[in-house]
C-alpha positions, 0 to 999 in steps of 0.5 A: 804264567796263568791266563789272568796274567795275560795281557791283549796286544796288538802287534804288527809283523811283517806288515801283517797286523796280529792280536796276541795276549801276553805276559812280556812287558812292552819292552820284551814284546818289542825285542822279540819283534824287532829280532823277528823283524830282522830275521824276515829281512834276511830270509824273505827277499824276492831276489830268492827263488823259494816260494815265501812259505819255504823261506818261512819254514828255512828262517823258523829253522835257523830260529829253532837252531839258535834256540837249540845252540842256547839250550845246550850253552845254559845246559853246559853252564849249569853243568859247570856250575855245579861242578864248581859248586862241588869243589868248593864244598869239597874244599870247604870241607877239607879245610874244616877238617884239616884246619888247626891252630897255627903254631908260633913258627907258622905264625912267625912265617905267616907274618913275614913278607914272603907268601911263598915262605909263609905257606911253606911253614904253614904246610911243613909237618912239626 
């Protein structure tokens, strides 16, 4: 993000007006504002005996915990995706090195109605 991509925006969060610079679309910005407002409603209640500053810190900690959990999930998905890609590459290598033209018996077996028989005929040594 370069500073030339930033656009000034006026927003209101918790009754406070802010002027910010952002490269987010209006929809993305509104989604973030709505999320923060929801979290503020959960955490900033007069019935709690903690002062508002402490309530805001607790809210920030919950948001940070959500962020870190999401980062862990993304990292795990990336590791899973990498394992899948490696497995697919390995299988493709195996197929490309082991594929031979089918014999007549294998061709007949592969055209039979039972896929298990076709697989067994293809895999059986000739």
